MARRO-399384 format. One record per atom (N, C-alpha, C): residue in one letter; x, y, z. Coordinates in steps of 0.02 Angstrom, whole numbers, plus 50000, padded with zeros to 5 digits. Example, Ala and Ser with C-alpha at 12.3 -4.5 7.8 and 13.67 -1.06 7.14 Angstrom:
BEGIN
A506604971650390A506154977550390A506604983550390S506424988850354S506844994750357S506455000250394
END
This chain:
BEGIN
M500444993049986M499845001150006M500525006350005L500085010649971L500785017449941L500555023749992W499615022149993W499475028550035W498845027150050Q498475028950122Q497755026950130Q497725033850179V497045036850169V496715040050222V496095036450228K495745038450287K494955035950302K494825042250355S494195040650360S493795045750387S493215039950429E493255041750487E492555039750529E492165043150534A492095050250505A491575054450510A491085053550467G491265047150424G490635048850353G490795057550305V491505060150315V491385066450248V491325062850193E490955065550148E490895065150079E491195069750032V491685069050006V492195070049971V492105066949879G492125074049856G492065073649767G492575070349708A493225071449754A493815070649726A494415071849761V494865068949787V495485065849802V496165068749768T496525072249789T497385071449759T497725066349780V498055061949757V498535058349808V499105059249834G498925056649878G499595060749926G499475065349982T498855069349960T498565074650008T497705073450060E497705076950113E497275072250151E496635076450147P496165075050126P495425078350137P495325080150185P494995087050193P494765088450243P494275082750284G494285082650341G493875075550387G494145068450369F494785068050347F495265064050331F495735063950387I496065056950406I496685055950425I497145051150380T497715052950385T498345049350336T498515042150388T498185036250345T498555031350405T499075029450357V499305030050306V499795025550286V500225034850240A500705035850276A500755043950197A501135040950152L501095044550096L501215043250038L502045046150045N502425041250033N503345041250036N503615041349979G503565048949942G503925050649889G503465050049808R503395049149782R502955049049699R502745043849687L502345043049639L501915036349625L502475034849584P502535028749592P502965023849540P502685024549455A503235027349425A503085029349349A502745022049313D503235016749317D502885011549286D502675006749314A502105008649352A501725002149382A500905003949358D500504996749374D499924998749373D499654998349444L499205005649475L499245005949514L498385004149533V498065006349592V497325004149591V496985008249652V496585010949646V496285015849684V495615011449712Y495695010849769Y495065006649834Y494675011649868V494215010749872V493585018449881V493175013449937T493025013649982T492465009150044T492125015150070T491515013650050T491045018150083T490425015550144T490155017350164T489415014050186T489025011750141F489125012550080F488615012050031F489055005749997A489435007249970A489655002049920A490455002549928D490884999649872D491484997649872D491624999149805S492225002349792S492465000349704S493135003149716N493435001149652N494165001549626N494215004849563M494975007049545M495035009949481M495615009349470G495705006549437G496515003949405G496825012149357F497495013149363F497855020049338F498595017649351R498885021949286R499585022149291R499635031149301Q500395031349350Q500335039849365Q500525040949313S500705039249251S500635044249170S500125045349152D499365041249192D498705043649153D498505050649207L498915055049229L498815060549292L499125065049273Q498665070749215Q498805075849229Q498685082449277P499425088249284P499135092549319P498465097849313G497975099649343G497455102149352G497075098449299E497105091849317E496525085549273E496205084349330V495915079049316V495325076549364V495295068749319Y495475061449340Y495555055849317Y494975053549340V494445052549300V493815048249303V493375045549246F493335038849264F493095034149226F493445033249162G494175031749164G494585031549164G494955035749088D494805041849084D494955048649066D495155054649105S495365057249069S495645063649133S495345069049073V494975072549137V494585078749136V494845086349158P494885090949113P494985097949169P494495097549210R495015100849282R494555100349348R494045105249340A493965112449288A493505116449298A492755111749255E492975107849216E492195102949180E492055097449233F492595095249264F492225089249327F491785093349364E492045099349390E491765102049423E490895104649413E490875106649354E490415111149328E489875106249273Q490235098849262Q489755094849252Q489635088249338D489675091649375D489695086449421D489775079649412L490525077649393L490645071549357L490955065549440N490755068049477N490945064049564N490685057149559C491245054049570C490975046249575C491175041849627
END
């Protein structure tokens, strides 16, 4: 595991920056350095409603964009269209 955050308060969050603790969360495993550039990575999300996961590579992540549903979307478009997943 490269990084982990948890919230016991049930805080809703629409997007997370890898390595950055969202408000209302605590870091239980700190990101040590950068994400591996050539590794297949997986995000696991567990909520009271459902569990989900999404695979990605570090190269899929672009500055100023949100990686959602397997695609990189400009942050403004993400927020405007409420693409929260």
